[in-house]
C-alpha positions as CSV (number, residue, x, y, z in Angstrom):
1,M,133.7,111.7,182.6
2,S,135.8,114.5,182.5
3,P,134.6,118.1,180.9
4,P,135.4,117.5,177.2
5,N,137.8,120.4,176.8
6,G,139.8,119.0,180.0
7,A,140.4,115.6,178.8
8,G,142.6,115.7,175.9
9,C,140.1,115.5,173.5
10,H,138.3,118.7,172.2
11,G,135.1,120.5,171.2
12,G,131.8,118.2,170.7
13,N,129.3,117.5,172.8
14,L,127.9,114.5,175.6
15,F,125.6,112.3,174.2
16,Q,123.2,109.2,175.5
17,F,123.8,105.5,173.9
18,G,123.1,102.3,175.2
19,G,123.3,103.3,178.8
20,A,127.0,105.1,179.3
21,S,127.7,108.4,178.4
22,R,129.9,109.2,175.8
23,G,131.6,112.2,174.0
24,S,132.2,112.4,170.1
25,F,134.9,114.6,169.3
26,I,136.8,115.7,166.1
27,I,140.3,115.1,165.3
28,R,142.5,117.5,165.9
29,G,146.1,115.9,164.8
30,N,147.4,112.7,166.8
31,R,145.0,110.8,168.9
32,M,145.3,111.4,172.5
33,P,145.7,109.5,175.7
34,G,142.3,108.2,177.3
35,C,140.5,108.4,173.6
36,L,139.1,105.9,171.2
37,L,139.1,106.1,167.5
38,R,135.5,105.2,166.7
39,A,135.0,106.3,163.4
40,P,137.0,108.6,160.9
41,G,137.1,111.8,161.8
42,F,135.9,111.1,165.5
43,F,136.9,110.2,168.8
44,I,135.3,109.0,171.5
45,E,136.2,109.7,175.5
46,M,135.4,106.8,177.8
47,D,134.5,107.1,181.7
48,P,136.8,104.5,183.3
49,A,134.6,103.8,186.0
50,A,131.4,103.3,183.7
51,Q,130.3,99.5,183.8
52,P,128.1,99.7,180.3
53,Q,126.0,97.3,179.6
54,P,126.6,93.5,177.6
55,F,126.5,94.6,174.0
56,V,124.8,91.2,173.5
57,E,123.1,88.5,175.9
58,F,121.9,85.3,175.5
59,R,119.4,84.4,178.9
60,D,118.4,80.9,179.1
61,V,118.2,80.6,175.2
62,R,116.5,77.2,173.8
63,F,117.3,76.5,170.2
64,G,116.5,73.0,168.0
65,Y,115.2,71.7,165.6
66,G,112.4,68.9,166.3
67,E,113.5,67.3,169.1
68,R,117.2,68.2,169.0
69,A,118.3,71.0,171.2
70,I,121.0,72.6,169.5
71,L,121.1,75.4,172.1
72,D,119.6,74.5,175.5
73,G,119.8,77.0,178.3
74,V,122.8,78.5,177.4
75,S,123.7,82.0,179.4
76,F,126.4,84.3,178.5
77,S,127.2,87.9,177.4
78,L,130.0,89.3,175.0
79,P,130.8,92.7,176.6
80,R,131.4,96.0,174.8
81,G,134.5,97.1,173.1
82,K,136.2,93.3,173.7
83,V,136.9,89.9,171.1
84,T,134.9,87.2,172.2
85,A,135.9,83.7,170.5
86,L,133.3,81.2,170.0
87,M,134.7,77.7,169.7
88,G,133.6,73.6,169.9
89,A,133.4,70.7,167.9
90,S,131.4,71.1,164.6
91,G,127.8,70.8,165.3
92,G,127.7,72.6,168.3
93,G,125.7,75.1,167.5
94,K,128.0,78.0,166.9
95,T,127.0,79.2,163.4
96,T,122.8,78.6,165.3
97,V,124.4,81.7,167.7
98,L,125.3,84.1,165.1
99,R,121.9,83.4,162.9
100,L,119.8,84.2,166.5
101,I,122.0,87.7,166.7
102,G,121.0,88.6,163.4
103,G,117.3,87.3,163.7
104,Q,117.8,85.0,161.1
105,Q,116.2,82.7,163.8
106,R,114.6,83.4,166.4
107,A,115.1,81.8,170.4
108,Q,113.0,79.1,171.1
109,R,112.8,80.2,174.9
110,G,114.3,82.8,176.5
111,E,116.2,86.2,175.1
112,V,118.8,87.1,172.8
113,L,119.2,91.0,173.8
114,F,121.4,92.8,171.7
115,D,122.2,96.4,173.2
116,G,119.2,95.7,175.8
117,H,116.5,94.8,173.0
118,D,115.8,91.5,172.5
119,V,115.9,90.6,169.1
120,G,113.0,87.8,168.9
121,R,110.6,91.1,170.2
122,M,111.5,93.0,167.3
123,D,109.4,93.8,164.4
124,A,111.1,94.0,161.0
125,A,111.6,97.9,160.9
126,T,113.7,97.5,164.4
127,L,115.0,94.4,163.1
128,Y,116.4,96.0,159.9
129,A,117.6,99.3,162.1
130,A,119.2,96.4,164.2
131,R,121.4,95.1,161.5
132,R,122.1,98.4,160.3
133,R,124.6,98.6,163.4
134,M,125.8,94.9,162.6
135,G,128.9,94.1,160.3
136,M,129.5,90.4,159.4
137,L,132.5,88.7,157.8
138,F,131.3,85.8,156.0
139,Q,133.2,82.8,155.5
140,F,135.9,82.8,152.7
141,G,134.8,86.2,152.0
142,A,131.5,85.7,149.4
143,L,132.7,88.4,147.6
144,F,130.6,88.8,144.1
145,T,132.1,87.6,141.7
146,D,131.1,89.9,139.3
147,M,132.0,93.3,140.8
148,S,135.3,94.3,141.1
149,V,136.8,95.0,144.9
150,L,135.9,98.9,145.3
151,D,131.8,97.7,144.7
152,N,132.0,95.0,146.4
153,V,133.2,97.1,149.3
154,A,130.8,99.9,148.2
155,F,128.0,97.6,148.0
156,P,126.7,98.2,151.9
157,L,127.1,102.1,151.5
158,R,125.4,102.3,148.3
159,E,122.4,100.2,149.2
160,H,121.6,101.6,152.9
161,T,122.4,105.2,152.2
162,E,121.8,108.0,150.2
163,L,125.2,109.2,150.0
164,P,127.0,110.6,146.9
165,E,129.3,108.8,144.8
166,A,131.8,110.9,145.4
167,L,131.8,110.1,149.5
168,V,131.0,106.7,149.0
169,R,134.5,106.6,146.7
170,D,136.2,108.5,149.9
171,I,134.3,105.9,152.6
172,V,135.8,102.6,150.1
173,L,139.2,104.1,149.7
174,M,139.4,104.7,153.6
175,K,138.2,101.3,154.5
176,L,140.5,99.4,152.2
177,D,143.7,101.4,153.2
178,A,142.8,100.4,156.4
179,V,143.4,96.5,155.4
180,G,146.1,97.4,153.4
181,L,144.2,96.9,150.0
182,R,143.4,100.2,149.0
183,G,145.6,99.9,145.7
184,A,144.0,96.6,144.9
185,R,140.8,98.3,144.1
186,D,140.2,98.2,140.8
187,L,140.8,94.4,140.9
188,M,138.1,91.8,140.2
189,P,137.8,89.0,143.0
190,S,139.2,86.3,140.6
191,E,142.3,88.4,140.5
192,V,143.4,88.1,144.5
193,S,144.6,85.3,146.9
194,G,142.4,84.1,149.2
195,G,144.2,86.2,152.1
196,M,143.0,89.0,149.6
197,A,139.6,88.1,149.3
198,R,139.1,88.1,153.8
199,R,141.1,91.4,154.1
200,I,138.5,92.6,151.5
201,A,135.3,91.0,152.6
202,L,136.4,93.1,156.1
203,A,136.3,96.2,154.6
204,R,133.2,95.4,153.5
205,A,132.2,94.3,157.1
206,I,133.2,97.4,158.7
207,A,131.9,99.7,155.5
208,L,128.7,101.3,157.2
209,D,130.7,101.8,160.3
210,P,129.0,99.2,162.8
211,D,129.1,98.7,166.3
212,F,129.4,94.5,166.0
213,V,131.0,92.7,163.9
214,M,130.7,89.1,163.6
215,Y,133.7,86.8,161.5
216,D,132.3,82.9,160.9
217,E,135.6,81.6,160.1
218,P,137.6,84.2,159.7
219,F,140.9,82.1,160.0
220,A,139.8,78.9,157.2
221,G,142.0,77.9,154.3
222,L,144.3,80.6,154.8
223,D,148.5,80.1,154.9
224,P,150.6,81.4,157.9
225,I,151.4,84.9,156.7
226,S,147.4,85.2,155.5
227,L,146.3,84.1,158.9
228,G,148.3,86.5,160.9
229,T,147.5,89.7,158.8
230,A,143.8,89.2,159.4
231,A,143.9,88.3,163.1
232,R,146.2,91.3,163.4
233,L,143.3,93.1,161.6
234,I,140.3,92.0,163.7
235,R,142.5,92.8,166.7
236,Q,143.6,96.7,165.5
237,L,140.2,97.1,164.0
238,N,138.0,96.1,167.1
239,D,140.4,98.4,169.4
240,T,140.7,101.5,167.3
241,L,137.0,101.7,165.9
242,G,135.5,100.8,169.8
243,L,133.8,97.5,168.5
244,T,131.8,94.3,169.7
245,S,133.4,91.4,167.6
246,I,132.6,87.7,168.3
247,I,134.7,85.3,166.2
248,V,133.6,81.6,165.1
249,S,136.8,79.8,164.7
250,H,138.6,76.4,165.0
251,D,141.7,77.9,164.9
252,V,142.8,77.4,168.5
253,E,146.4,79.3,168.5
254,E,145.6,82.4,166.5
255,T,142.1,83.1,168.3
256,F,143.4,82.4,171.4
257,R,146.0,85.3,171.0
258,I,143.8,88.0,170.0
259,A,140.4,86.8,172.0
260,D,139.5,88.5,175.7
261,Q,137.1,86.0,176.1
262,V,136.5,82.4,175.3
263,I,133.3,80.5,175.5
264,V,133.4,77.0,174.5
265,L,130.2,75.0,173.3
266,A,129.0,71.5,173.6
267,N,126.8,69.3,174.1
268,G,123.7,72.0,173.6
269,G,125.3,74.4,176.5
270,I,128.9,76.0,177.8
271,A,131.8,73.5,178.1
272,A,133.6,76.1,179.5
273,Q,133.9,80.3,179.7
274,G,136.3,82.5,180.5
275,T,140.0,84.5,179.3
276,P,141.8,82.4,177.0
277,D,144.2,80.7,179.7
278,E,141.3,79.8,181.8
279,V,140.0,77.7,179.2
280,R,143.4,76.7,178.2
281,N,143.8,75.2,181.9
282,S,140.3,74.1,182.2
283,S,140.1,70.0,183.2
284,D,137.0,69.4,181.6
285,P,138.0,66.4,179.4
286,L,135.8,67.8,176.0
287,V,137.7,71.0,176.5
288,H,140.4,69.6,177.1
289,Q,140.5,67.7,174.0
290,F,139.5,70.3,171.8
291,V,142.1,72.7,173.3
292,H,144.7,70.7,172.2
293,A,143.7,68.9,169.3
294,L,143.6,65.1,170.9
295,P,142.2,62.5,168.5
296,D,140.1,60.6,171.0
297,G,138.3,61.7,174.1
298,P,134.8,62.4,175.1
299,V,134.6,62.8,171.1
300,R,135.6,59.6,170.1
301,F,137.6,58.6,166.9
302,H,135.2,55.7,166.1
303,Y,132.0,56.0,164.9
304,P,129.5,54.4,166.9
305,G,128.8,50.5,165.8
306,V,128.9,46.7,166.5
307,G,132.3,45.9,168.1
308,I,135.4,44.7,165.7
309,E,135.4,41.3,166.6
310,D,131.3,40.6,165.5
311,D,132.2,42.5,162.1
312,F,134.9,40.3,161.2
313,G,133.8,36.9,162.8
314,P,132.7,33.6,161.4
315,A,129.2,34.5,161.3
316,H,130.2,37.3,158.7
317,G,132.3,35.2,156.0
318,G,136.0,35.8,158.6
319,H,138.5,32.8,159.4
320,P,138.2,32.2,163.3
C-alpha cells in the first residue's frame, strides 16, 4: 500500500483487518481516485495488488431435515466488496444459506466461514459480535408497524450502542438521505408505499455500518419504478460503502444487472456459478429453464401422478 500522504487520501493510519491492509482517512473534500467511501466521514484506500480472502465461504456444507438434504456438499465463496446473487427454484436452499451465515442454523457437516471464522464453532458472544457486522433486509421490509420511519431505522442503533440520542438522530437522517427518504422520517409504515418501505428497511439494514448485508427477496412485489430504484440503491451502497452483499432473488433480469457473481442452487448442490453472462449461457437444462422462465423442463409443469388415461378411463366412471 502506498504511503497515506502520497496516495491522494490525506491523514489516517494503516490498520490490519481480515488479512488485508487498509487505511482509514478523514474526508477532506470530494472523494478522490483510489479511495472507497467506507462509512460517513471515512475513506479506505485499497491495495489493488492485494488478494483478500473471501468474506464468506462454504466448505463442503451439508444441512437437512431428517433424511432430506437441503444442501449436500455445497462449496462456494463470496468475494469481498462484491454483490453475489443466490438463485434457484423455491425450496432449493437459498434461505437456508442465509440462516447458516447468520448462525440461526448450524451446518451438520463442513464449515461456514465468516471473515475466516467458522460460524458453527462460535459461542454466543462471538456470534452476536459477528452479527453486529451483518445487515439484513427482510422480505417485504418487516418494519415495526407501531414505530415511525425514524424510530424503525434508529432501532438497531438504540439496541446495540450507547450513542447519545442527538447522534442517533443524525445517523438515521444520513441513512434515510442515502435512500432518498429523509423527508419521510415522521411517517408511519402504514403511510408509505411498498417501495418506500423497502428503502426504509435498507436504511435500517445499514444503520450500524455493517461489513456484510443479506437481502432476502428485495424486489418481491415492487412496481417497475420501485424495483429499479431498489436495485440501483443496492449496487450503489455496496460500492460506496465497500460492502459485501448477497441477494436472494427470483427476479432474473434485475438481479443479473447488478450482480458480480451468480450462484444457482438445485437438488442440494450448485447447478451453476459464475458471472451473470456465464450463468445466462449455461447449458445445464435446469439453469436454462430457470433463467429463461420456461414452463416445462427438469422442473415439470405437472405434479407427478397416474397417467391421465387412468384417471379418466372406464374404471373411474369415464366413457370408453
